[in-house]
N, C-alpha and C positions, 0 to 999 in steps of 0.2 A: 318396589313398584318397579316398572320396565319403564326404560325411557320411550317416549314416542318417536315410532317411526319417522324418517324423516319424509319429506313431501320433495319433488322434483315440479320444475317447471321451465320450459322452454324459452330461451330468450334469445338467441339468434337464430338465424334461416338461412343462412347461406352454405354453400357449399366449399370448402374448406378448412382451415386450421386456426384455433383461437390461441393465441400464446399467455395471454394474461389479462384478469379482470380484478374490480374491487366495485363495489356497492361505495354511493355514494355516501358522504356523513348522516344526512335524513334517511336512508334508506329505499328513498323512492327511484334509485336509476343505478345503472352500470355502467362504468366506464371500462370499455378494453380494446384490446390490441389484436387486430384479425389479418388474416388472408384470406379473401375471397376469391374463389373462380379464375385463380393462376395469376391474379395481379398481386403488386405490392404490398407488403402490409401497410395499415393504416389503423388509426386511432380513432374509436366512435364512442358516443356516449348513445346511451338510449334509457326512457323512463319504463320502469316496472308497468305503469299501466297501457304502454303501448310500445314493446316491445321490438313490433317489426318496423317502427320508423326508426333508424339508426341513422344519428347526425355525425356526418365523418369530423375529425377535429384535425387542427394544426398543433404543431407537427405530427405530421404522418407516421413517422418511426419513432420508435422509444417504447419500452416496456413500463407498464403501468405497476409500479410498488407501493401505491397510497393516494388515499384524497383524505383531506380537510380544509376547514373553513374556505369554501370555495375554490380550491386549488386540486389540483393533478400534480404527484410525484412521480418522475420518471426516470428512467436510466435511457439517455439519450447515447445512441453508436459514435462512437468519435469517427470523423468522416477519412483519418487514417490512422494507421496502426502507430503506436508510442511504444518507446524505450523501455523498458524497465521490468518486461514481463519473464517469463520463466519457460521451459518447456512442459512444467506439470500445468502453468497457469498461464496458458500464450493469452490470453483475452482478458487479463487483469486490469489493462489498463485502456481497454476499448469503449468504456462507457462512463458518462459524466451523470452524476445525479443532479436534477432540475426539476423545478416546478413551473406550471403554467396553469393560468385561468381555466375554469370548466369548460368556459366557453371557447377554448383554445387560443392560441397565440404564439409568441415566442417566448422560448423556454428560458429561465431563470436560473443559470448554473449553480449549483450549492458547493458540491465537492468532485474532484476529478477522482480517476482511477479507481472506480469503485466497480465493485465484481457483482454484488448483488447489496438488496437494502430492503427495508421497510419503514414504514412511517408509525411513532407511536402515536397511540389512539386520542393523546390527549393533544398531540400537534406540537409539542415542543422540542422533540428530537428525533432523530434516525436510527438503525439500526443499521450498520453497515458490514461488507466485509471486503478487505484490502487483501494484495499481494504484498508482503514484506519479506525479502530474501528468500524467495522462493515457496513460501509457506502464506495459506491464507489463514486470515486471521478476524474473527469477528470481535467488531468494538459496539458498544452500546452503553453510553453515548458515544459517537466518535472520540477516539482519544483513548477511550478506556477499555482495554483489552478484558474479553470475556473467555475466548476459546483460540486457540492456535494449532493449525494442523498442517501436515505436509501433504493431505488430500484438498478435497475439496469441502467448502460448506455453500449450503443453497438454499431457496425455498425457508427465507426468515417470517418469523410473527411474533411481533410484541407482545405482551399480554395484555390484559384488559386494566389491570393495574401499573401497567409499564414496570414491572420489576424483572421480567424474565423475556426469553427470548428463545424460543422455541425454533429449531431451522434442522434439515437433513443433512447427515454427515458422510461422506465417501471415504472411507481411510486411505483408498488405494486409488489414485488416477487413472489406473489401468482397468478398473472395473467399476461396474456400475452399484455394486452390492454397497447398501449402506443402512444408517438406522437413526431414528428421530431422535435427537437430544433436546435439552432444555439447560439454559444457560441462566445463571443469575440467583438472584434470593440466596436464603441460607446455605444450600448445598452445592452450590458454586455450579458443576455440569452434571447432570444426571440424564442415561440412556434409558427413554422411554420404551422402544421397542426395535429391536435387532434385525439381521439377518433379511432384510428387505431389499428389492430390485426397482431402482428408478421410482424415490421416495419424492413426491409431489404435492403440490396443494395444500401444504402446512397452515394450518388458522387455529387459532382459540376458539373456544366457546366462550359465548357473549358470556356468563358468569364467570370465565376463566378457570374452571375445574376441570376441563378437558382439552386436549390438542387433538383436532382433527385432521388428517392427511390421507392421501391416496397412495398408493404403492401396490406393487407385486412381486412375486416369486417366481422365479427361474424354476422351469420344472424340466427334470430328463437327464 
């Protein structure tokens, strides 16, 4: 039986770019970070039954990396560069993992010097990427190393069962060519698909049987 074709519904209506988005835990809304009409990036919340009514939230800045139990997890940019990064990972210490209520408010810091993150579906732990000795390190939960590379690790997604992490891996920091990998489970690290340019939007299917992602190939 062929899988059902995906359907698409417009949620944002501004002219600009969306940096990241997450469904709310009950599936009735979306929290996203966007920059409209040349203005500075802003955090918004919108209900799926009335997506045109987008409510701006505080703090304005921050990349949405998860939602759970009335809280939004964000990577909040640091006000000034920190020491300890490397030429390969110059921004590794520029973000703080924090949570904020769905209604907005003051972020509550959780972890410093985080490059990428995702919130496990049960809300008990985060998958994070740190820079250690000039190398990118995937940890889940924080402190338990699943993967280490001299390249880049981005676009984390914790599986519905909470036992695996899918992610994009660029082995060469000077190139955007990368692959989709999964770490955890019985096989440690597995390459699901390789030879892609600009892997983005990594996410598990609801039943955990597939990993969905967007990517392209370089032509010419």
